[in-house]
C-alpha positions as CSV (number, residue, x, y, z in Angstrom):
1,M,0.0,0.0,0.0
2,S,2.8,2.4,0.8
3,G,4.3,1.9,-2.7
4,E,1.0,2.9,-4.3
5,M,0.8,6.0,-2.1
6,D,4.3,6.9,-3.0
7,A,3.5,6.5,-6.7
8,L,0.4,8.6,-6.3
9,A,2.3,11.3,-4.5
10,V,5.0,11.4,-7.2
11,V,2.6,11.4,-10.2
12,N,0.5,14.1,-8.5
13,Q,3.5,16.3,-8.0
14,L,4.5,15.8,-11.7
15,R,0.9,16.6,-12.7
16,D,0.9,19.8,-10.6
17,L,4.2,20.8,-12.2
18,A,2.8,20.1,-15.7
19,A,-0.2,22.2,-14.9
20,D,2.0,25.3,-15.1
21,P,2.6,26.3,-18.7
22,L,6.1,27.6,-17.8
23,N,7.2,24.0,-16.8
24,R,5.8,22.1,-19.8
25,R,8.8,22.3,-22.2
26,V,11.3,21.6,-19.4
27,I,9.5,18.5,-18.3
28,V,9.4,17.0,-21.8
29,E,13.0,17.9,-22.4
30,D,14.2,16.3,-19.2
31,H,15.6,12.8,-19.8
32,G,13.8,11.2,-16.9
33,C,10.4,12.9,-16.5
34,L,8.6,11.7,-19.6
35,P,9.8,8.1,-19.5
36,G,8.7,8.0,-15.8
37,L,5.4,9.5,-16.6
38,I,4.8,6.8,-19.3
39,L,5.5,4.1,-16.6
40,F,2.7,5.6,-14.5
41,L,0.3,5.1,-17.4
42,D,0.7,1.4,-16.8
43,H,0.2,1.5,-13.0
44,T,-2.4,-0.8,-11.4
45,N,-3.9,2.1,-9.4
46,P,-6.5,3.9,-11.5
47,Q,-5.8,7.2,-9.5
48,V,-2.2,7.1,-10.6
49,V,-3.2,6.4,-14.2
50,Y,-5.7,9.3,-14.1
51,S,-3.1,11.8,-12.7
52,A,-0.6,10.6,-15.3
53,L,-3.2,11.2,-18.1
54,L,-3.8,14.7,-16.8
55,A,-0.1,15.4,-16.8
56,V,0.2,14.1,-20.4
57,R,-2.7,16.3,-21.4
58,Y,-1.1,19.4,-19.8
59,L,2.2,18.6,-21.5
60,A,0.5,18.2,-24.9
61,E,-1.1,21.6,-24.6
62,C,2.4,22.9,-25.5
63,R,2.5,22.4,-29.3
64,A,6.3,22.2,-29.2
65,N,6.1,19.0,-27.0
66,R,3.7,17.0,-29.1
67,E,6.2,15.4,-31.6
68,K,8.7,14.5,-28.9
69,M,5.9,13.0,-26.8
70,K,4.5,11.0,-29.7
71,D,7.9,9.6,-30.5
72,E,8.8,8.8,-26.9
73,L,9.3,5.0,-26.4
74,G,6.2,3.4,-25.0
75,M,4.0,6.5,-25.1
76,M,1.6,5.4,-27.8
77,L,1.4,1.8,-26.6
78,S,0.7,2.9,-23.1
79,L,-2.0,5.3,-24.2
80,Q,-3.6,2.5,-26.3
81,N,-3.5,0.1,-23.3
82,V,-5.2,2.8,-21.1
83,M,-7.9,3.1,-23.7
84,Q,-8.4,-0.7,-23.9
85,K,-8.5,-1.0,-20.1
86,Y,-10.6,2.0,-19.1
87,V,-12.7,3.1,-22.1
88,P,-15.8,1.0,-22.6
89,V,-16.7,0.0,-26.2
90,P,-20.2,1.1,-27.2
91,P,-22.5,-1.9,-27.8
92,A,-23.1,-1.0,-31.5
93,A,-19.3,-0.9,-32.1
94,A,-18.8,-4.2,-30.4
95,A,-21.2,-6.1,-32.7
């Protein structure tokens, strides 16, 4: 349980930093922040995943970050996994 609380605290802090437009480019350019954020997208705790998604959204609001984020190893796969895990398929689409 403590590990989950630690992960939540870290991802919440990263989310809060990403909420400030002045921090967004620096976070994406840092060699450890974006890969760490991607790891949080695969976390078992939905609260951690949600905070990580918010941070990704904030970072993507900076147009200059989008290409680097898209090309970051694991980003697209992790986002696809989140969609498969948490986004329900409408009944009409499933048939």
